[in-house]
Backbone atoms as SQL, in Angstrom:
CREATE TABLE atoms (id INTEGER PRIMARY KEY, chain TEXT, resi INTEGER, resn TEXT, atom TEXT, x REAL, y REAL, z REAL);
INSERT INTO atoms VALUES
  (1, 'A', 1, 'MET', 'N', 174.668, 163.668, 168.511),
  (2, 'A', 1, 'MET', 'CA', 174.035, 165.019, 168.454),
  (3, 'A', 1, 'MET', 'C', 173.730, 165.389, 167.017),
  (4, 'A', 2, 'ARG', 'N', 174.796, 165.016, 166.174),
  (5, 'A', 2, 'ARG', 'CA', 174.605, 165.364, 164.696),
  (6, 'A', 2, 'ARG', 'C', 173.474, 164.517, 164.145),
  (7, 'A', 3, 'VAL', 'N', 173.337, 163.334, 164.448),
  (8, 'A', 3, 'VAL', 'CA', 172.243, 162.503, 163.803),
  (9, 'A', 3, 'VAL', 'C', 170.954, 162.931, 164.291),
  (10, 'A', 4, 'ALA', 'N', 170.729, 163.538, 165.441),
  (11, 'A', 4, 'ALA', 'CA', 169.484, 164.089, 165.918),
  (12, 'A', 4, 'ALA', 'C', 169.079, 165.359, 165.155),
  (13, 'A', 5, 'ARG', 'N', 170.215, 166.170, 164.812),
  (14, 'A', 5, 'ARG', 'CA', 169.912, 167.332, 163.959),
  (15, 'A', 5, 'ARG', 'C', 169.467, 166.993, 162.546),
  (16, 'A', 6, 'ILE', 'N', 170.062, 165.988, 162.035),
  (17, 'A', 6, 'ILE', 'CA', 169.666, 165.543, 160.679),
  (18, 'A', 6, 'ILE', 'C', 168.324, 165.062, 160.609),
  (19, 'A', 7, 'ILE', 'N', 167.980, 164.326, 161.667),
  (20, 'A', 7, 'ILE', 'CA', 166.519, 163.719, 161.807),
  (21, 'A', 7, 'ILE', 'C', 165.582, 164.832, 161.845),
  (22, 'A', 8, 'THR', 'N', 165.787, 165.778, 162.633),
  (23, 'A', 8, 'THR', 'CA', 165.055, 166.986, 162.874),
  (24, 'A', 8, 'THR', 'C', 164.811, 167.808, 161.565),
  (25, 'A', 9, 'VAL', 'N', 165.979, 167.994, 160.894),
  (26, 'A', 9, 'VAL', 'CA', 165.887, 168.750, 159.710),
  (27, 'A', 9, 'VAL', 'C', 165.020, 167.980, 158.559),
  (28, 'A', 10, 'LEU', 'N', 165.126, 166.690, 158.478),
  (29, 'A', 10, 'LEU', 'CA', 164.471, 165.910, 157.542),
  (30, 'A', 10, 'LEU', 'C', 162.935, 165.874, 157.926),
  (31, 'A', 11, 'LEU', 'N', 162.658, 165.763, 159.178),
  (32, 'A', 11, 'LEU', 'CA', 161.262, 165.826, 159.452),
  (33, 'A', 11, 'LEU', 'C', 160.660, 167.114, 159.369),
  (34, 'A', 12, 'ALA', 'N', 161.338, 168.179, 159.624),
  (35, 'A', 12, 'ALA', 'CA', 160.868, 169.528, 159.331),
  (36, 'A', 12, 'ALA', 'C', 160.593, 169.524, 157.708),
  (37, 'A', 13, 'ALA', 'N', 161.477, 169.228, 156.944),
  (38, 'A', 13, 'ALA', 'CA', 161.482, 169.326, 155.517),
  (39, 'A', 13, 'ALA', 'C', 160.156, 168.528, 155.035),
  (40, 'A', 14, 'PHE', 'N', 160.116, 167.361, 155.583),
  (41, 'A', 14, 'PHE', 'CA', 158.843, 166.521, 155.195),
  (42, 'A', 14, 'PHE', 'C', 157.624, 167.087, 155.606),
  (43, 'A', 15, 'THR', 'N', 157.583, 167.798, 156.952),
  (44, 'A', 15, 'THR', 'CA', 156.315, 168.341, 157.350),
  (45, 'A', 15, 'THR', 'C', 155.926, 169.518, 156.548),
  (46, 'A', 16, 'ALA', 'N', 156.875, 170.308, 156.135),
  (47, 'A', 16, 'ALA', 'CA', 156.788, 171.564, 155.259),
  (48, 'A', 16, 'ALA', 'C', 156.073, 171.200, 153.877),
  (49, 'A', 17, 'THR', 'N', 156.643, 170.263, 153.288),
  (50, 'A', 17, 'THR', 'CA', 156.329, 169.680, 151.957),
  (51, 'A', 17, 'THR', 'C', 154.915, 169.078, 152.039),
  (52, 'A', 18, 'MET', 'N', 154.477, 168.327, 153.101),
  (53, 'A', 18, 'MET', 'CA', 153.031, 167.831, 153.317),
  (54, 'A', 18, 'MET', 'C', 152.235, 168.877, 153.448),
  (55, 'A', 19, 'LEU', 'N', 152.556, 170.013, 154.287),
  (56, 'A', 19, 'LEU', 'CA', 151.653, 170.967, 154.662),
  (57, 'A', 19, 'LEU', 'C', 151.434, 171.908, 153.296),
  (58, 'A', 20, 'GLY', 'N', 152.517, 172.025, 152.533),
  (59, 'A', 20, 'GLY', 'CA', 152.348, 172.774, 151.365),
  (60, 'A', 20, 'GLY', 'C', 151.470, 172.006, 150.309),
  (61, 'A', 21, 'LEU', 'N', 151.547, 170.796, 150.237),
  (62, 'A', 21, 'LEU', 'CA', 150.580, 169.978, 149.285),
  (63, 'A', 21, 'LEU', 'C', 149.158, 170.007, 149.793),
  (64, 'A', 22, 'THR', 'N', 148.858, 170.037, 151.125),
  (65, 'A', 22, 'THR', 'CA', 147.686, 169.954, 151.697),
  (66, 'A', 22, 'THR', 'C', 146.889, 171.345, 151.522),
  (67, 'A', 23, 'LEU', 'N', 147.712, 172.403, 151.468),
  (68, 'A', 23, 'LEU', 'CA', 147.084, 173.829, 151.485),
  (69, 'A', 23, 'LEU', 'C', 147.033, 174.222, 150.158),
  (70, 'A', 24, 'ALA', 'N', 147.616, 173.517, 149.101),
  (71, 'A', 24, 'ALA', 'CA', 147.744, 174.048, 147.667),
  (72, 'A', 24, 'ALA', 'C', 146.335, 173.681, 147.072),
  (73, 'A', 25, 'PRO', 'N', 145.957, 174.588, 146.038),
  (74, 'A', 25, 'PRO', 'CA', 144.567, 174.247, 145.508),
  (75, 'A', 25, 'PRO', 'C', 144.550, 172.858, 144.903),
  (76, 'A', 26, 'ALA', 'N', 143.559, 172.110, 145.032),
  (77, 'A', 26, 'ALA', 'CA', 143.593, 170.783, 144.493),
  (78, 'A', 26, 'ALA', 'C', 143.461, 170.796, 142.937),
  (79, 'A', 27, 'ASN', 'N', 142.807, 171.742, 142.340),
  (80, 'A', 27, 'ASN', 'CA', 142.800, 171.606, 140.880),
  (81, 'A', 27, 'ASN', 'C', 143.630, 172.746, 140.253),
  (82, 'A', 28, 'ALA', 'N', 144.842, 172.974, 140.788),
  (83, 'A', 28, 'ALA', 'CA', 145.680, 173.983, 140.023),
  (84, 'A', 28, 'ALA', 'C', 146.121, 173.737, 138.775),
  (85, 'A', 29, 'ALA', 'N', 146.400, 172.503, 138.427),
  (86, 'A', 29, 'ALA', 'CA', 146.744, 172.013, 137.053),
  (87, 'A', 29, 'ALA', 'C', 145.577, 171.739, 136.272),
  (88, 'A', 30, 'ALA', 'N', 144.343, 171.637, 136.764),
  (89, 'A', 30, 'ALA', 'CA', 143.234, 171.230, 135.909),
  (90, 'A', 30, 'ALA', 'C', 142.617, 172.468, 135.180),
  (91, 'A', 31, 'PRO', 'N', 142.121, 172.251, 134.008),
  (92, 'A', 31, 'PRO', 'CA', 141.615, 173.400, 133.271),
  (93, 'A', 31, 'PRO', 'C', 140.434, 173.921, 134.203),
  (94, 'A', 32, 'THR', 'N', 140.167, 175.329, 133.878),
  (95, 'A', 32, 'THR', 'CA', 139.054, 175.888, 134.631),
  (96, 'A', 32, 'THR', 'C', 137.895, 176.497, 133.792),
  (97, 'A', 33, 'GLY', 'N', 136.922, 176.778, 134.404),
  (98, 'A', 33, 'GLY', 'CA', 135.573, 177.373, 133.795),
  (99, 'A', 33, 'GLY', 'C', 135.353, 176.954, 132.412),
  (100, 'A', 34, 'ALA', 'N', 135.642, 177.715, 131.440),
  (101, 'A', 34, 'ALA', 'CA', 135.229, 177.596, 130.021),
  (102, 'A', 34, 'ALA', 'C', 135.916, 176.367, 129.289),
  (103, 'A', 35, 'GLU', 'N', 136.976, 175.969, 129.836),
  (104, 'A', 35, 'GLU', 'CA', 137.830, 174.936, 129.239),
  (105, 'A', 35, 'GLU', 'C', 137.292, 173.555, 129.629),
  (106, 'A', 36, 'ARG', 'N', 136.673, 173.628, 130.821),
  (107, 'A', 36, 'ARG', 'CA', 136.134, 172.145, 131.223),
  (108, 'A', 36, 'ARG', 'C', 134.632, 172.286, 131.667),
  (109, 'A', 37, 'ALA', 'N', 133.839, 171.671, 131.051),
  (110, 'A', 37, 'ALA', 'CA', 132.314, 171.679, 131.519),
  (111, 'A', 37, 'ALA', 'C', 131.974, 170.745, 132.593),
  (112, 'A', 38, 'THR', 'N', 131.092, 171.066, 133.360),
  (113, 'A', 38, 'THR', 'CA', 130.629, 170.098, 134.476),
  (114, 'A', 38, 'THR', 'C', 129.838, 168.953, 133.739),
  (115, 'A', 39, 'ARG', 'N', 129.757, 167.709, 134.413),
  (116, 'A', 39, 'ARG', 'CA', 129.118, 166.706, 133.796),
  (117, 'A', 39, 'ARG', 'C', 127.487, 166.796, 134.000),
  (118, 'A', 40, 'HIS', 'N', 126.861, 166.090, 133.134),
  (119, 'A', 40, 'HIS', 'CA', 125.376, 166.132, 133.330),
  (120, 'A', 40, 'HIS', 'C', 124.972, 165.409, 134.754),
  (121, 'A', 41, 'VAL', 'N', 123.966, 165.961, 135.344),
  (122, 'A', 41, 'VAL', 'CA', 123.491, 165.274, 136.631),
  (123, 'A', 41, 'VAL', 'C', 122.551, 164.102, 136.317),
  (124, 'A', 42, 'VAL', 'N', 122.850, 162.983, 136.728),
  (125, 'A', 42, 'VAL', 'CA', 121.882, 161.960, 136.563),
  (126, 'A', 42, 'VAL', 'C', 121.768, 161.122, 137.956),
  (127, 'A', 43, 'ALA', 'N', 120.715, 161.693, 138.611),
  (128, 'A', 43, 'ALA', 'CA', 120.517, 161.043, 139.988),
  (129, 'A', 43, 'ALA', 'C', 119.067, 161.310, 140.414),
  (130, 'A', 44, 'PRO', 'N', 118.452, 160.578, 141.115),
  (131, 'A', 44, 'PRO', 'CA', 118.781, 159.221, 141.574),
  (132, 'A', 44, 'PRO', 'C', 118.563, 158.249, 140.604),
  (133, 'A', 45, 'ILE', 'N', 119.399, 157.080, 140.744),
  (134, 'A', 45, 'ILE', 'CA', 119.289, 156.064, 139.770),
  (135, 'A', 45, 'ILE', 'C', 118.867, 154.746, 140.577),
  (136, 'A', 46, 'GLU', 'N', 117.756, 154.023, 140.063),
  (137, 'A', 46, 'GLU', 'CA', 117.527, 152.787, 140.839),
  (138, 'A', 46, 'GLU', 'C', 117.584, 151.651, 139.641),
  (139, 'A', 47, 'ALA', 'N', 118.015, 150.520, 140.010),
  (140, 'A', 47, 'ALA', 'CA', 118.068, 149.408, 139.092),
  (141, 'A', 47, 'ALA', 'C', 117.958, 148.123, 140.006),
  (142, 'A', 48, 'ALA', 'N', 117.052, 147.261, 139.436),
  (143, 'A', 48, 'ALA', 'CA', 116.752, 145.965, 140.088),
  (144, 'A', 48, 'ALA', 'C', 116.345, 144.931, 139.106),
  (145, 'A', 49, 'GLU', 'N', 116.180, 143.697, 139.537),
  (146, 'A', 49, 'GLU', 'CA', 115.514, 142.579, 138.681),
  (147, 'A', 49, 'GLU', 'C', 114.095, 142.628, 138.911),
  (148, 'A', 50, 'ILE', 'N', 113.366, 142.309, 137.827),
  (149, 'A', 50, 'ILE', 'CA', 111.837, 142.162, 138.005),
  (150, 'A', 50, 'ILE', 'C', 111.537, 140.735, 138.292),
  (151, 'A', 51, 'ARG', 'N', 111.143, 140.490, 139.615),
  (152, 'A', 51, 'ARG', 'CA', 110.555, 139.309, 140.084),
  (153, 'A', 51, 'ARG', 'C', 111.302, 138.052, 139.689),
  (154, 'A', 52, 'ASN', 'N', 112.483, 137.891, 139.679),
  (155, 'A', 52, 'ASN', 'CA', 113.330, 136.928, 139.479),
  (156, 'A', 52, 'ASN', 'C', 112.971, 136.235, 138.017),
  (157, 'A', 53, 'SER', 'N', 112.761, 137.158, 137.139),
  (158, 'A', 53, 'SER', 'CA', 112.253, 136.803, 135.791),
  (159, 'A', 53, 'SER', 'C', 113.591, 136.673, 134.821),
  (160, 'A', 54, 'GLY', 'N', 114.725, 137.180, 135.254),
  (161, 'A', 54, 'GLY', 'CA', 115.787, 137.460, 134.371),
  (162, 'A', 54, 'GLY', 'C', 115.959, 138.813, 133.627),
  (163, 'A', 55, 'LYS', 'N', 114.731, 139.545, 133.820),
  (164, 'A', 55, 'LYS', 'CA', 114.625, 140.843, 133.168),
  (165, 'A', 55, 'LYS', 'C', 114.887, 141.942, 134.236),
  (166, 'A', 56, 'PHE', 'N', 115.618, 143.025, 133.834),
  (167, 'A', 56, 'PHE', 'CA', 116.015, 143.960, 134.750),
  (168, 'A', 56, 'PHE', 'C', 115.416, 145.395, 134.338),
  (169, 'A', 57, 'TYR', 'N', 115.393, 146.364, 135.214),
  (170, 'A', 57, 'TYR', 'CA', 115.017, 147.591, 134.799),
  (171, 'A', 57, 'TYR', 'C', 116.014, 148.614, 135.585),
  (172, 'A', 58, 'VAL', 'N', 116.012, 149.874, 134.918),
  (173, 'A', 58, 'VAL', 'CA', 116.822, 151.106, 135.443),
  (174, 'A', 58, 'VAL', 'C', 115.831, 152.224, 135.124),
  (175, 'A', 59, 'LYS', 'N', 115.865, 152.958, 136.332),
  (176, 'A', 59, 'LYS', 'CA', 114.875, 154.227, 136.189),
  (177, 'A', 59, 'LYS', 'C', 115.756, 155.317, 136.985),
  (178, 'A', 60, 'GLY', 'N', 115.603, 156.515, 136.502),
  (179, 'A', 60, 'GLY', 'CA', 116.216, 157.583, 137.179),
  (180, 'A', 60, 'GLY', 'C', 115.845, 159.039, 136.517),
  (181, 'A', 61, 'LYS', 'N', 116.652, 159.919, 136.820),
  (182, 'A', 61, 'LYS', 'CA', 116.232, 161.391, 136.354),
  (183, 'A', 61, 'LYS', 'C', 117.753, 162.008, 135.780),
  (184, 'A', 62, 'ALA', 'N', 117.582, 162.398, 134.679),
  (185, 'A', 62, 'ALA', 'CA', 118.728, 163.104, 133.961),
  (186, 'A', 62, 'ALA', 'C', 118.336, 164.686, 134.102),
  (187, 'A', 63, 'ARG', 'N', 118.636, 165.143, 135.320),
  (188, 'A', 63, 'ARG', 'CA', 118.208, 166.551, 135.618),
  (189, 'A', 63, 'ARG', 'C', 118.528, 167.636, 134.619),
  (190, 'A', 64, 'THR', 'N', 119.840, 167.555, 134.256),
  (191, 'A', 64, 'THR', 'CA', 120.332, 168.551, 133.314),
  (192, 'A', 64, 'THR', 'C', 120.267, 168.142, 131.871),
  (193, 'A', 65, 'ALA', 'N', 119.501, 167.053, 131.461),
  (194, 'A', 65, 'ALA', 'CA', 119.339, 166.607, 130.111),
  (195, 'A', 65, 'ALA', 'C', 117.974, 166.233, 129.958),
  (196, 'A', 66, 'LYS', 'N', 117.066, 167.118, 130.212),
  (197, 'A', 66, 'LYS', 'CA', 115.640, 166.814, 130.076),
  (198, 'A', 66, 'LYS', 'C', 115.291, 166.859, 128.408),
  (199, 'A', 67, 'GLY', 'N', 114.589, 165.832, 128.166),
  (200, 'A', 67, 'GLY', 'CA', 114.288, 165.586, 126.791),
  (201, 'A', 67, 'GLY', 'C', 115.384, 164.974, 125.781),
  (202, 'A', 68, 'LYS', 'N', 116.565, 164.674, 126.376),
  (203, 'A', 68, 'LYS', 'CA', 117.711, 164.123, 125.644),
  (204, 'A', 68, 'LYS', 'C', 117.733, 162.690, 125.612),
  (205, 'A', 69, 'VAL', 'N', 118.580, 161.961, 124.785),
  (206, 'A', 69, 'VAL', 'CA', 118.689, 160.500, 124.824),
  (207, 'A', 69, 'VAL', 'C', 119.604, 160.187, 125.871),
  (208, 'A', 70, 'VAL', 'N', 119.126, 158.951, 126.433),
  (209, 'A', 70, 'VAL', 'CA', 119.825, 158.287, 127.545),
  (210, 'A', 70, 'VAL', 'C', 120.161, 156.882, 126.996),
  (211, 'A', 71, 'TYR', 'N', 121.461, 156.577, 126.959),
  (212, 'A', 71, 'TYR', 'CA', 121.916, 155.127, 126.406),
  (213, 'A', 71, 'TYR', 'C', 122.219, 154.138, 127.746),
  (214, 'A', 72, 'LEU', 'N', 121.765, 152.984, 127.255),
  (215, 'A', 72, 'LEU', 'CA', 122.311, 151.894, 128.214),
  (216, 'A', 72, 'LEU', 'C', 123.352, 151.023, 127.446),
  (217, 'A', 73, 'GLN', 'N', 124.404, 150.925, 128.137),
  (218, 'A', 73, 'GLN', 'CA', 125.605, 150.220, 127.550),
  (219, 'A', 73, 'GLN', 'C', 125.953, 149.077, 128.306),
  (220, 'A', 74, 'SER', 'N', 126.344, 147.970, 127.719),
  (221, 'A', 74, 'SER', 'CA', 126.764, 146.784, 128.428),
  (222, 'A', 74, 'SER', 'C', 128.287, 146.285, 128.051),
  (223, 'A', 75, 'LYS', 'N', 128.775, 145.530, 128.862),
  (224, 'A', 75, 'LYS', 'CA', 130.188, 145.091, 128.612),
  (225, 'A', 75, 'LYS', 'C', 130.373, 143.779, 129.429),
  (226, 'A', 76, 'ARG', 'N', 130.968, 142.893, 128.682),
  (227, 'A', 76, 'ARG', 'CA', 131.321, 141.675, 129.201),
  (228, 'A', 76, 'ARG', 'C', 133.025, 141.729, 129.274),
  (229, 'A', 77, 'LYS', 'N', 133.552, 140.676, 130.148),
  (230, 'A', 77, 'LYS', 'CA', 134.956, 140.649, 130.183),
  (231, 'A', 77, 'LYS', 'C', 135.728, 140.481, 129.030),
  (232, 'A', 78, 'GLY', 'N', 136.604, 141.461, 128.722),
  (233, 'A', 78, 'GLY', 'CA', 137.386, 141.313, 127.513),
  (234, 'A', 78, 'GLY', 'C', 136.802, 142.088, 126.358),
  (235, 'A', 79, 'GLN', 'N', 135.666, 142.532, 126.518),
  (236, 'A', 79, 'GLN', 'CA', 134.893, 143.230, 125.406),
  (237, 'A', 79, 'GLN', 'C', 134.876, 144.817, 125.704),
  (238, 'A', 80, 'ASN', 'N', 134.517, 145.557, 124.536),
  (239, 'A', 80, 'ASN', 'CA', 134.336, 146.927, 124.757),
  (240, 'A', 80, 'ASN', 'C', 132.898, 147.186, 125.053),
  (241, 'A', 81, 'TRP', 'N', 132.513, 148.535, 125.605),
  (242, 'A', 81, 'TRP', 'CA', 131.241, 148.778, 125.894),
  (243, 'A', 81, 'TRP', 'C', 130.433, 148.885, 124.615),
  (244, 'A', 82, 'ARG', 'N', 129.204, 148.417, 124.670),
  (245, 'A', 82, 'ARG', 'CA', 128.306, 148.602, 123.424),
  (246, 'A', 82, 'ARG', 'C', 126.828, 148.941, 123.910),
  (247, 'A', 83, 'THR', 'N', 126.309, 149.772, 122.887),
  (248, 'A', 83, 'THR', 'CA', 124.966, 150.369, 123.337),
  (249, 'A', 83, 'THR', 'C', 123.978, 149.213, 123.253),
  (250, 'A', 84, 'VAL', 'N', 123.097, 148.903, 124.220),
  (251, 'A', 84, 'VAL', 'CA', 122.101, 147.938, 124.090),
  (252, 'A', 84, 'VAL', 'C', 120.810, 148.578, 123.784),
  (253, 'A', 85, 'LYS', 'N', 120.495, 149.762, 124.487),
  (254, 'A', 85, 'LYS', 'CA', 119.204, 150.292, 124.461),
  (255, 'A', 85, 'LYS', 'C', 119.254, 151.799, 124.499),
  (256, 'A', 86, 'LYS', 'N', 118.479, 152.642, 123.856),
  (257, 'A', 86, 'LYS', 'CA', 118.308, 154.128, 124.150),
  (258, 'A', 86, 'LYS', 'C', 116.837, 154.452, 124.244),
  (259, 'A', 87, 'THR', 'N', 116.647, 155.677, 125.020),
  (260, 'A', 87, 'THR', 'CA', 115.402, 156.143, 125.097),
  (261, 'A', 87, 'THR', 'C', 115.689, 157.541, 125.540),
  (262, 'A', 88, 'ARG', 'N', 114.497, 158.348, 125.168),
  (263, 'A', 88, 'ARG', 'CA', 114.568, 159.813, 125.579),
  (264, 'A', 88, 'ARG', 'C', 113.930, 160.075, 126.909),
  (265, 'A', 89, 'SER', 'N', 114.611, 160.930, 127.584),
  (266, 'A', 89, 'SER', 'CA', 114.058, 161.393, 128.989),
  (267, 'A', 89, 'SER', 'C', 112.842, 162.331, 128.832),
  (268, 'A', 90, 'SER', 'N', 112.025, 162.454, 129.644),
  (269, 'A', 90, 'SER', 'CA', 110.969, 163.224, 129.573),
  (270, 'A', 90, 'SER', 'C', 111.380, 164.865, 129.460),
  (271, 'A', 91, 'LYS', 'N', 110.471, 165.503, 128.813),
  (272, 'A', 91, 'LYS', 'CA', 110.953, 166.823, 128.600),
  (273, 'A', 91, 'LYS', 'C', 110.632, 167.749, 129.957),
  (274, 'A', 92, 'SER', 'N', 109.748, 167.386, 130.751),
  (275, 'A', 92, 'SER', 'CA', 109.454, 168.199, 131.872),
  (276, 'A', 92, 'SER', 'C', 110.344, 167.930, 132.973),
  (277, 'A', 93, 'SER', 'N', 110.536, 166.593, 133.351),
  (278, 'A', 93, 'SER', 'CA', 111.326, 166.289, 134.548),
  (279, 'A', 93, 'SER', 'C', 112.676, 165.717, 134.277),
  (280, 'A', 94, 'GLY', 'N', 112.864, 165.006, 133.114),
  (281, 'A', 94, 'GLY', 'CA', 114.095, 164.297, 132.823),
  (282, 'A', 94, 'GLY', 'C', 114.024, 162.774, 133.178),
  (283, 'A', 95, 'TYR', 'N', 112.987, 162.304, 133.525),
  (284, 'A', 95, 'TYR', 'CA', 112.664, 160.974, 134.002),
  (285, 'A', 95, 'TYR', 'C', 112.842, 159.990, 132.840),
  (286, 'A', 96, 'PHE', 'N', 113.389, 158.884, 133.200),
  (287, 'A', 96, 'PHE', 'CA', 113.626, 157.773, 132.094),
  (288, 'A', 96, 'PHE', 'C', 113.547, 156.469, 132.902),
  (289, 'A', 97, 'ARG', 'N', 113.133, 155.539, 132.091),
  (290, 'A', 97, 'ARG', 'CA', 112.892, 154.025, 132.501),
  (291, 'A', 97, 'ARG', 'C', 113.225, 153.224, 131.326),
  (292, 'A', 98, 'MET', 'N', 113.988, 152.053, 131.576),
  (293, 'A', 98, 'MET', 'CA', 114.294, 151.062, 130.539),
  (294, 'A', 98, 'MET', 'C', 114.321, 149.679, 131.172),
  (295, 'A', 99, 'THR', 'N', 113.940, 148.679, 130.516),
  (296, 'A', 99, 'THR', 'CA', 114.022, 147.249, 130.826),
  (297, 'A', 99, 'THR', 'C', 114.933, 146.707, 129.885),
  (298, 'A', 100, 'PHE', 'N', 115.590, 145.616, 130.414),
  (299, 'A', 100, 'PHE', 'CA', 116.669, 144.944, 129.434),
  (300, 'A', 100, 'PHE', 'C', 116.929, 143.574, 130.265),
  (301, 'A', 101, 'ARG', 'N', 117.472, 142.729, 129.422),
  (302, 'A', 101, 'ARG', 'CA', 117.976, 141.428, 129.708),
  (303, 'A', 101, 'ARG', 'C', 119.450, 141.403, 129.814),
  (304, 'A', 102, 'GLY', 'N', 120.166, 140.703, 130.615),
  (305, 'A', 102, 'GLY', 'CA', 121.553, 140.542, 130.470),
  (306, 'A', 102, 'GLY', 'C', 122.065, 139.099, 130.998),
  (307, 'A', 103, 'LYS', 'N', 123.142, 138.728, 130.476),
  (308, 'A', 103, 'LYS', 'CA', 123.780, 137.433, 130.975),
  (309, 'A', 103, 'LYS', 'C', 124.480, 137.631, 132.222),
  (310, 'A', 104, 'CYS', 'N', 124.924, 136.576, 132.867),
  (311, 'A', 104, 'CYS', 'CA', 125.724, 136.614, 134.111),
  (312, 'A', 104, 'CYS', 'C', 127.022, 137.282, 133.691),
  (313, 'A', 105, 'LYS', 'N', 127.582, 137.963, 134.748),
  (314, 'A', 105, 'LYS', 'CA', 128.888, 138.737, 134.728),
  (315, 'A', 105, 'LYS', 'C', 128.824, 139.917, 133.658),
  (316, 'A', 106, 'THR', 'N', 127.641, 140.425, 133.413),
  (317, 'A', 106, 'THR', 'CA', 127.657, 141.529, 132.406),
  (318, 'A', 106, 'THR', 'C', 127.495, 142.713, 133.120),
  (319, 'A', 107, 'TYR', 'N', 128.335, 143.738, 132.907),
  (320, 'A', 107, 'TYR', 'CA', 128.274, 145.126, 133.470),
  (321, 'A', 107, 'TYR', 'C', 127.474, 146.109, 132.653),
  (322, 'A', 108, 'PHE', 'N', 126.605, 146.910, 133.310),
  (323, 'A', 108, 'PHE', 'CA', 125.920, 147.953, 132.656),
  (324, 'A', 108, 'PHE', 'C', 126.090, 149.300, 133.267),
  (325, 'A', 109, 'ARG', 'N', 125.918, 150.391, 132.313),
  (326, 'A', 109, 'ARG', 'CA', 126.089, 151.667, 132.681),
  (327, 'A', 109, 'ARG', 'C', 125.186, 152.630, 131.720),
  (328, 'A', 110, 'ILE', 'N', 124.865, 153.693, 132.326),
  (329, 'A', 110, 'ILE', 'CA', 123.969, 154.774, 131.637),
  (330, 'A', 110, 'ILE', 'C', 124.963, 155.876, 131.075),
  (331, 'A', 111, 'ILE', 'N', 124.651, 156.480, 129.919),
  (332, 'A', 111, 'ILE', 'CA', 125.449, 157.460, 129.375),
  (333, 'A', 111, 'ILE', 'C', 124.568, 158.639, 128.888),
  (334, 'A', 112, 'VAL', 'N', 124.716, 159.789, 129.277),
  (335, 'A', 112, 'VAL', 'CA', 124.075, 161.033, 128.753),
  (336, 'A', 112, 'VAL', 'C', 125.151, 161.754, 128.017),
  (337, 'A', 113, 'LYS', 'N', 125.087, 161.790, 126.682),
  (338, 'A', 113, 'LYS', 'CA', 126.020, 162.560, 125.888),
  (339, 'A', 113, 'LYS', 'C', 126.173, 164.258, 126.121),
  (340, 'A', 114, 'LYS', 'N', 127.220, 164.645, 125.881),
  (341, 'A', 114, 'LYS', 'CA', 127.311, 166.114, 125.991),
  (342, 'A', 114, 'LYS', 'C', 126.381, 166.871, 125.263),
  (343, 'A', 115, 'SER', 'N', 125.912, 167.956, 125.934),
  (344, 'A', 115, 'SER', 'CA', 124.826, 168.836, 125.344),
  (345, 'A', 115, 'SER', 'C', 124.708, 170.094, 126.249),
  (346, 'A', 116, 'GLY', 'N', 124.464, 171.144, 125.659),
  (347, 'A', 116, 'GLY', 'CA', 124.147, 172.368, 126.465),
  (348, 'A', 116, 'GLY', 'C', 124.976, 172.777, 127.368),
  (349, 'A', 117, 'GLY', 'N', 126.318, 172.643, 127.179),
  (350, 'A', 117, 'GLY', 'CA', 127.362, 173.205, 127.972),
  (351, 'A', 117, 'GLY', 'C', 127.772, 172.112, 129.224),
  (352, 'A', 118, 'TYR', 'N', 127.265, 170.816, 129.112),
  (353, 'A', 118, 'TYR', 'CA', 127.538, 169.917, 130.081),
  (354, 'A', 118, 'TYR', 'C', 128.382, 168.906, 129.393),
  (355, 'A', 119, 'ALA', 'N', 129.180, 168.170, 130.035),
  (356, 'A', 119, 'ALA', 'CA', 130.027, 167.175, 129.510),
  (357, 'A', 119, 'ALA', 'C', 129.279, 165.780, 129.626),
  (358, 'A', 120, 'THR', 'N', 129.797, 164.775, 128.882),
  (359, 'A', 120, 'THR', 'CA', 129.294, 163.478, 128.931),
  (360, 'A', 120, 'THR', 'C', 129.368, 162.745, 130.373),
  (361, 'A', 121, 'ASN', 'N', 128.237, 162.174, 130.768),
  (362, 'A', 121, 'ASN', 'CA', 128.201, 161.539, 132.068),
  (363, 'A', 121, 'ASN', 'C', 128.016, 160.008, 131.909),
  (364, 'A', 122, 'ARG', 'N', 128.853, 159.341, 132.427),
  (365, 'A', 122, 'ARG', 'CA', 128.826, 157.848, 132.517),
  (366, 'A', 122, 'ARG', 'C', 128.557, 157.305, 133.844),
  (367, 'A', 123, 'THR', 'N', 127.438, 156.686, 134.144),
  (368, 'A', 123, 'THR', 'CA', 127.107, 156.257, 135.505),
  (369, 'A', 123, 'THR', 'C', 126.988, 154.891, 135.453),
  (370, 'A', 124, 'LYS', 'N', 127.827, 154.215, 136.362),
  (371, 'A', 124, 'LYS', 'CA', 127.701, 152.631, 136.368),
  (372, 'A', 124, 'LYS', 'C', 126.420, 152.143, 137.067),
  (373, 'A', 125, 'ILE', 'N', 125.841, 151.137, 136.536),
  (374, 'A', 125, 'ILE', 'CA', 124.769, 150.737, 137.263),
  (375, 'A', 125, 'ILE', 'C', 125.172, 149.509, 138.148),
  (376, 'A', 126, 'GLY', 'N', 125.721, 148.586, 137.422),
  (377, 'A', 126, 'GLY', 'CA', 126.218, 147.406, 138.204),
  (378, 'A', 126, 'GLY', 'C', 126.507, 146.296, 137.396),
  (379, 'A', 127, 'ARG', 'N', 126.496, 145.086, 137.941),
  (380, 'A', 127, 'ARG', 'CA', 126.719, 143.737, 137.156),
  (381, 'A', 127, 'ARG', 'C', 125.688, 142.784, 137.560),
  (382, 'A', 128, 'VAL', 'N', 125.384, 141.993, 136.519),
  (383, 'A', 128, 'VAL', 'CA', 124.445, 140.924, 136.659),
  (384, 'A', 128, 'VAL', 'C', 125.191, 139.742, 137.461),
  (385, 'A', 129, 'VAL', 'N', 124.752, 139.396, 138.605),
  (386, 'A', 129, 'VAL', 'CA', 125.382, 138.329, 139.383),
  (387, 'A', 129, 'VAL', 'C', 124.528, 137.045, 139.510),
  (388, 'A', 130, 'CYS', 'N', 125.033, 135.943, 139.069),
  (389, 'A', 130, 'CYS', 'CA', 124.321, 134.686, 139.229),
  (390, 'A', 130, 'CYS', 'C', 124.694, 133.810, 140.323),
  (391, 'A', 131, 'TYR', 'N', 123.861, 133.150, 141.020),
  (392, 'A', 131, 'TYR', 'CA', 124.325, 132.360, 141.989),
  (393, 'A', 131, 'TYR', 'C', 124.109, 130.868, 141.778);
């Protein structure tokens, strides 16, 4: 009988703790409003190879960074990210397009640096896979 009470009390304590964590605000410890800016919106992004030529392209819209510089960065295993190319998005719509080459197993990402109250956005494009 005593074991049943102990198990019941532990189960009740566990349930209360989990319920409290579930109902607590998710960003209670995170900075709010002016302390933390939202990231730039870069969507939709499309990337692909150009007709099996070994050249690739990436295009998309930087909706909150119209007329700003968009960076293309690459990274290989064991190395740091490095800027490969940069272009300016259009002033009217934020559209950008870049072509680039990449070796096998190279990762690529797009960066729009902070400006106008928005934080830096780093969007992964993908990795070059060779068969």
